[in-house]
Structure formats: structure tokens, C-alpha cells
C-alpha positions as CSV (number, residue, x, y, z in Angstrom):
1,M,49.2,23.9,-44.9
2,N,49.1,25.4,-48.1
3,T,47.4,29.1,-46.4
4,T,50.6,28.9,-44.4
5,F,52.8,27.8,-47.8
6,H,51.0,31.1,-49.1
7,K,51.9,33.4,-46.4
8,W,55.2,32.7,-46.6
9,A,55.9,32.8,-50.7
10,L,53.9,36.6,-50.3
11,A,56.3,37.2,-47.6
12,G,59.2,36.0,-49.5
13,L,57.6,37.8,-53.0
14,M,57.8,41.1,-51.1
15,A,60.9,41.1,-49.7
16,A,62.2,40.7,-53.0
17,N,60.6,43.7,-54.1
18,L,61.7,45.6,-51.8
19,L,65.3,44.9,-52.4
20,N,65.4,45.0,-55.7
21,L,62.9,48.5,-55.8
22,A,66.2,49.3,-52.6
23,Q,68.9,48.5,-55.3
24,A,67.0,50.7,-58.6
25,Q,67.1,53.7,-55.5
26,T,70.7,53.1,-55.1
27,S,71.7,53.2,-59.1
28,A,69.3,55.9,-59.5
29,S,70.8,57.8,-56.7
30,A,74.8,57.0,-57.3
31,S,76.9,59.4,-59.2
32,K,78.7,57.9,-61.5
33,I,82.5,58.7,-63.6
34,V,82.0,57.3,-66.9
35,V,85.5,56.0,-68.4
36,P,84.9,55.6,-72.2
37,F,87.5,53.4,-72.5
38,A,86.9,49.5,-72.0
39,A,87.0,48.0,-68.2
40,G,90.3,47.0,-67.4
41,G,92.3,49.5,-69.0
42,A,94.4,52.7,-67.4
43,R,91.8,55.3,-67.8
44,E,89.8,53.0,-65.5
45,L,92.7,53.1,-62.4
46,P,92.7,56.5,-61.8
47,A,89.2,56.4,-61.3
48,R,89.0,53.1,-58.9
49,S,91.5,54.6,-56.9
50,I,89.4,57.5,-55.4
51,Q,86.5,55.9,-55.8
52,Q,85.6,54.7,-52.5
53,E,87.2,57.9,-50.4
54,L,85.4,60.4,-52.6
55,S,82.2,58.7,-51.9
56,K,82.8,58.9,-47.8
57,E,84.2,62.0,-49.0
58,M,81.2,63.3,-50.2
59,G,78.8,61.5,-48.3
60,Q,77.6,59.7,-51.9
61,N,77.8,56.0,-53.8
62,W,80.1,57.0,-57.1
63,I,80.1,54.3,-59.4
64,I,82.9,53.4,-61.8
65,E,80.6,53.0,-65.3
66,A,82.7,51.7,-68.8
67,K,81.6,53.2,-72.7
68,P,84.2,52.0,-75.1
69,G,84.1,53.0,-78.6
70,A,85.4,54.8,-81.0
71,G,88.8,55.4,-79.3
72,G,86.4,56.8,-76.0
73,A,84.4,59.5,-78.2
74,I,81.0,57.3,-77.1
75,G,81.9,57.7,-73.8
76,T,82.9,61.2,-73.9
77,V,79.4,62.0,-75.7
78,A,77.9,60.6,-73.3
79,V,78.9,62.5,-70.6
80,A,78.4,65.6,-72.7
81,R,74.7,64.6,-73.1
82,S,74.0,64.7,-69.8
83,A,72.0,66.4,-67.1
84,P,74.9,69.0,-65.6
85,D,74.4,68.6,-62.1
86,G,77.5,67.0,-60.5
87,K,76.4,63.4,-60.3
88,T,78.5,62.7,-64.2
89,L,81.4,63.1,-64.7
90,L,84.3,61.9,-67.1
91,M,87.4,60.5,-66.3
92,A,89.8,62.2,-69.1
93,A,93.0,62.6,-70.4
94,S,94.9,64.9,-72.5
95,S,93.5,62.8,-75.2
96,H,90.3,64.4,-74.9
97,F,91.0,66.5,-77.3
98,V,93.0,64.3,-80.4
99,T,89.4,63.2,-81.6
100,A,87.6,66.7,-82.6
101,A,91.4,67.9,-83.9
102,M,91.0,64.8,-86.2
103,G,88.6,66.5,-88.9
104,A,86.2,69.2,-89.5
105,K,83.0,67.6,-87.5
106,P,84.4,66.6,-84.6
107,F,82.1,63.7,-82.2
108,Y,82.2,66.6,-79.3
109,E,83.5,70.0,-78.9
110,P,86.1,69.5,-75.9
111,L,86.2,73.2,-74.6
112,K,82.4,74.1,-75.2
113,E,80.7,70.8,-74.4
114,F,82.5,70.2,-71.1
115,V,84.0,72.2,-67.8
116,P,87.0,70.9,-66.1
117,V,86.7,69.9,-62.4
118,A,89.5,68.4,-60.4
119,N,92.5,66.8,-62.2
120,I,93.8,63.2,-60.0
121,G,97.5,62.8,-61.4
122,N,99.9,62.7,-64.5
123,Q,101.1,59.5,-66.2
124,S,104.0,58.7,-69.1
125,Y,103.8,55.5,-71.1
126,I,106.3,53.0,-72.2
127,L,106.8,51.6,-75.6
128,L,106.5,47.7,-75.1
129,V,107.7,45.1,-78.2
130,N,107.4,41.7,-79.2
131,A,110.2,39.5,-77.2
132,Q,111.3,37.8,-80.9
133,L,111.7,41.4,-82.1
134,P,115.4,41.9,-82.2
135,V,116.1,45.0,-80.3
136,K,116.9,46.4,-76.5
137,T,116.5,50.0,-77.2
138,V,114.4,53.0,-78.4
139,G,117.4,53.5,-80.9
140,E,117.7,49.8,-81.9
141,F,114.1,49.7,-82.7
142,I,113.9,53.1,-84.7
143,K,117.2,51.7,-86.6
144,Y,115.6,48.4,-87.6
145,A,111.9,50.1,-88.3
146,K,114.1,52.4,-91.0
147,A,115.6,49.3,-92.4
148,H,112.3,48.0,-92.6
149,P,109.9,50.7,-93.8
150,G,106.1,49.9,-94.4
151,E,106.9,46.1,-92.5
152,L,106.3,46.5,-88.7
153,N,102.5,47.6,-87.3
154,Y,101.6,49.0,-83.9
155,N,98.5,48.4,-81.8
156,S,96.6,51.1,-80.0
157,A,93.2,51.5,-77.6
158,G,92.3,53.1,-80.3
159,V,91.9,55.7,-82.8
160,S,92.7,59.2,-81.0
161,S,93.4,57.3,-78.0
162,S,96.6,58.5,-76.0
163,T,98.2,55.1,-76.9
164,H,97.7,56.0,-80.3
165,L,98.8,59.4,-80.6
166,A,101.9,58.8,-78.1
167,M,103.1,56.4,-80.5
168,A,102.4,57.8,-83.6
169,Y,104.2,61.2,-82.0
170,F,106.8,59.1,-81.6
171,A,106.7,57.7,-85.3
172,K,107.1,61.1,-86.4
173,A,110.0,62.0,-84.2
174,A,111.6,59.2,-85.5
175,G,110.7,59.3,-88.7
176,L,109.3,55.9,-88.9
177,D,107.3,54.4,-91.5
178,I,105.2,51.5,-89.5
179,L,101.1,50.4,-89.6
180,H,98.6,51.4,-86.9
181,I,96.1,49.1,-86.0
182,P,94.0,50.2,-83.4
183,Y,91.7,47.9,-80.9
184,K,88.7,48.9,-78.5
185,G,91.0,48.8,-75.6
186,T,94.8,48.4,-73.9
187,A,94.8,45.1,-72.8
188,E,93.4,43.8,-76.3
189,A,96.2,46.0,-78.0
190,V,99.0,44.6,-75.4
191,T,97.5,40.7,-75.5
192,D,98.1,40.7,-79.2
193,V,101.7,42.4,-79.3
194,S,102.2,39.5,-76.6
195,G,101.1,37.0,-79.3
196,G,103.1,38.2,-81.9
197,R,100.4,39.5,-83.9
198,G,101.8,43.1,-83.4
199,H,105.2,43.9,-83.3
200,A,105.2,46.8,-81.0
201,V,102.6,49.0,-78.2
202,I,103.1,52.0,-76.2
203,V,101.0,51.9,-73.1
204,P,100.5,53.9,-70.0
205,T,101.9,53.4,-66.7
206,A,99.1,54.2,-65.2
207,G,98.1,49.6,-64.6
208,V,101.7,48.9,-66.4
209,G,103.0,46.5,-64.0
210,A,100.6,43.3,-65.3
211,Y,102.6,43.6,-68.7
212,L,106.1,43.9,-67.6
213,Q,106.0,40.3,-66.0
214,D,105.2,39.3,-69.5
215,P,108.5,37.0,-70.7
216,K,106.8,37.6,-74.2
217,L,107.1,41.4,-74.2
218,R,110.4,43.0,-74.2
219,V,110.2,47.2,-72.4
220,L,112.6,49.7,-74.2
221,G,111.8,52.7,-72.8
222,I,109.9,55.4,-71.1
223,T,108.4,58.7,-72.9
224,A,109.0,61.0,-69.3
225,N,111.8,63.4,-68.7
226,R,113.8,61.1,-66.4
227,R,113.4,57.8,-65.1
228,L,110.2,56.8,-62.5
229,S,111.4,55.7,-59.2
230,L,108.5,52.9,-59.5
231,L,110.6,52.2,-62.4
232,P,114.1,52.7,-61.9
233,N,115.3,50.3,-65.2
234,I,113.6,51.8,-67.7
235,P,115.2,54.1,-69.6
236,T,113.9,56.8,-71.1
237,F,113.6,57.8,-74.7
238,S,115.8,60.8,-74.3
239,E,118.4,58.7,-72.9
240,S,118.4,55.4,-75.1
241,G,117.9,56.4,-78.7
242,L,115.7,59.9,-79.2
243,P,117.2,62.8,-77.5
244,G,114.2,65.6,-76.1
245,F,111.5,63.3,-76.9
246,V,109.0,63.3,-74.4
247,F,105.4,63.0,-74.2
248,D,103.0,62.8,-70.7
249,S,99.5,63.1,-70.0
250,W,97.4,64.5,-66.9
251,F,94.4,62.7,-66.0
252,G,91.4,64.8,-64.4
253,L,87.4,64.5,-64.3
254,L,85.2,66.7,-66.5
255,A,81.4,67.2,-65.9
256,P,79.1,68.5,-68.8
257,A,79.2,72.2,-70.0
258,G,76.2,74.6,-67.5
259,T,77.4,72.6,-64.2
260,P,77.0,75.5,-61.6
261,P,80.0,76.7,-60.6
262,A,79.5,75.6,-56.7
263,V,79.1,72.3,-57.5
264,V,82.6,72.0,-59.7
265,E,84.4,73.8,-56.6
266,K,82.5,71.2,-53.9
267,I,83.9,68.1,-56.3
268,N,87.2,70.0,-56.4
269,A,87.6,70.5,-52.8
270,A,86.8,66.3,-52.6
271,V,88.8,65.4,-55.0
272,N,91.8,67.0,-53.4
273,K,91.6,65.9,-49.9
274,V,91.5,62.2,-51.3
275,I,94.4,62.0,-53.4
276,A,96.4,63.6,-51.0
277,L,95.4,61.1,-48.3
278,P,98.6,58.9,-47.7
279,E,97.0,55.8,-48.9
280,V,95.3,57.2,-51.7
281,K,98.3,58.4,-52.9
282,E,100.5,55.2,-52.5
283,R,97.5,53.4,-54.9
284,L,98.0,55.9,-57.7
285,Q,101.5,55.5,-57.4
286,K,101.2,51.3,-58.0
287,H,99.5,52.2,-60.8
288,G,102.6,54.8,-62.1
289,I,100.4,58.1,-61.3
290,E,101.9,60.9,-59.8
291,S,99.1,62.4,-57.9
292,A,98.8,66.3,-58.8
293,Q,96.4,68.4,-56.8
294,L,95.2,71.8,-58.5
295,S,92.5,74.3,-58.0
296,V,89.6,75.0,-60.4
297,E,91.7,77.5,-61.7
298,G,95.2,76.0,-62.0
299,F,93.1,72.6,-63.6
300,N,91.0,74.8,-66.2
301,K,95.0,76.9,-67.2
302,L,96.1,73.1,-67.8
303,F,93.3,72.2,-69.5
304,L,93.7,75.4,-71.9
305,N,97.2,74.7,-72.9
306,D,96.5,71.4,-73.3
307,F,94.1,71.8,-75.6
308,E,96.9,73.6,-77.9
309,L,99.6,71.4,-77.4
310,M,97.3,68.5,-78.5
311,N,96.4,70.0,-81.5
312,K,100.4,71.0,-82.2
313,V,101.0,67.3,-81.7
314,V,98.0,65.7,-83.4
315,K,98.8,68.3,-86.7
316,E,102.6,67.4,-87.1
317,S,102.2,63.2,-86.5
318,G,99.7,63.3,-88.9
319,I,96.7,61.6,-87.4
320,T,93.6,61.3,-89.2
321,R,90.1,59.3,-88.0
322,D,90.1,56.9,-90.6
């Protein structure tokens, strides 16, 4: 009886060890896309939208790993220090350049430490305010903020995040004196505006659906150059109070510098194939992201042009790391 019990116990232990070993091997062999912000935020959506199909297309398992902190710098630096073998990629956006643009000692060198791999799509931003604020349009918000200088605040997903940059750029363009309060992620920033602990927040169109249903929030406008078919009732900033104002961002994958060109081309081809799939295209669109296929050369051109643009925006907005 005892012998039988020990045999079953030993068999169970061996099975458990084999399972743990298999899981460890799977984890070790998996490639990963690092999202440098809190899980569940806008930056994670494009990564999740392509994850399954990309794994199938490339015949390798891709996992999503959130590494939030320092306005995206912690996760970004982690990727920069990773092996340049194409197995660790950064889910980046236009704000990739902002941290480095803000000071003489940047956390990372956006051009030197990364190579553009594949563009996924583009997004715009939406201005939300606490519903108790007596404003219903972008123009009314500007007028109210100017009548109450220094009394309003806005939340963001962190210093140098795209949500910080978009609002700071808007405030500068409109001539507003409004206080910035950084959070660790977009969800937390929006939650506090909904709860009355903040007055305003600009959020990406990616993942905005949940916020639009919140009765404690009011939507004022979108930073796109035209109304989106997905959100036809939301007016642009330009038509509702700030003529000519446009702010958008790309979503794309970057690899550590030194990644072999052949590896970069292979991933680029796979991503382009995946985002052309109707189901993936629809998935991205539902998240407020317009898919955009670019070659490695095309994405590199966008990357370099955006570097110049974001540095200009940071300078004009007066954003600092503190």
C-alpha cells in the first residue's frame, strides 16, 4: 500500500517537474513586446491586437510584457539593453523621443539605441473633462481656463508620455495656465478626473471606448484633422475652439540597435501581413487606431521626421522632466 502510494507520489512529482520545465522553456523561447506603461493602457492595445496573428505568422510565441515607470523610460531602457536578436521589441509611439528631448542627460538615446522595425498604425487624442466643469466645447474650456488661471489641473499617464505632451502642447497653443499632475498610467489618470480629483485629461483614441460611457466625464474634442468615422459625433479641436490645432501619433515596434537588417526585414514583413488581415484591421479600428503598413525604409523616414517634430513640440510646449 505504502509502495503504491510512493510510486504515485513520485509519478506526480515527476509530472509536475516536467510541466514546470516545459513552461520555463516556453517562457525562455518566447519573444516579447515590451509595453513601457501600465498594463491595460492605450500602448498595450496595438500589441494585443497583433499578438496572436504575429505568433502564427512567424511560427514563434510572442508575449506582451508591461514595464511601466518614469513616463515610459524604464521599459524603454530595458529594451535598449536587451540582446539585438529580434526577440525583444519595444511598443513605441511618438512620445519615444520626448524623454530624451527634455534634458541634457536623457535616459536613453532614441535614435542611437533603437532601430525602427514596423509601423502598426496611427491614433489621435480626445480631451475629457470632469462633467461638473461648466464647459461643453474646447472653446468653452479655453475661455473658462483663461478666466481661472492656475486653478485648473490636468492628469496624464506620466511625465513625457504622449498624454502629457498632447495636453501641454494644447495648453501652450491656447495660452492656458494649467497644472500638470502625472500618474503611472492613463487609466489611473482618467479615474481621478472622473472622480473629481482632476479637471481634465487628454487620452488616445486607442481604448477610449470605455471612457466615453462614463457619465462623470464629458468629451470636448478630438485632436485629429478631421472627424473619425468611428467617432463621428466628436468635433475636432479646430472646429470647436482652436483653429488649426492637430496632434496625432504613430504606434510601432522598435528593436535594440545592432539588430541584423535581415531580422528587422523579416519582422516588418510579418507585421505588415498581419495588419492587412481584415480581422486585425477591424480590431485596431475599434480601438481607434488606423492601421498603416510601411516598409522598413518608410518607417525609418517617419521615425526621423517625427524626431524633429517632437523635439520642436517639446521646446514650444516648455515641457521639462521635473
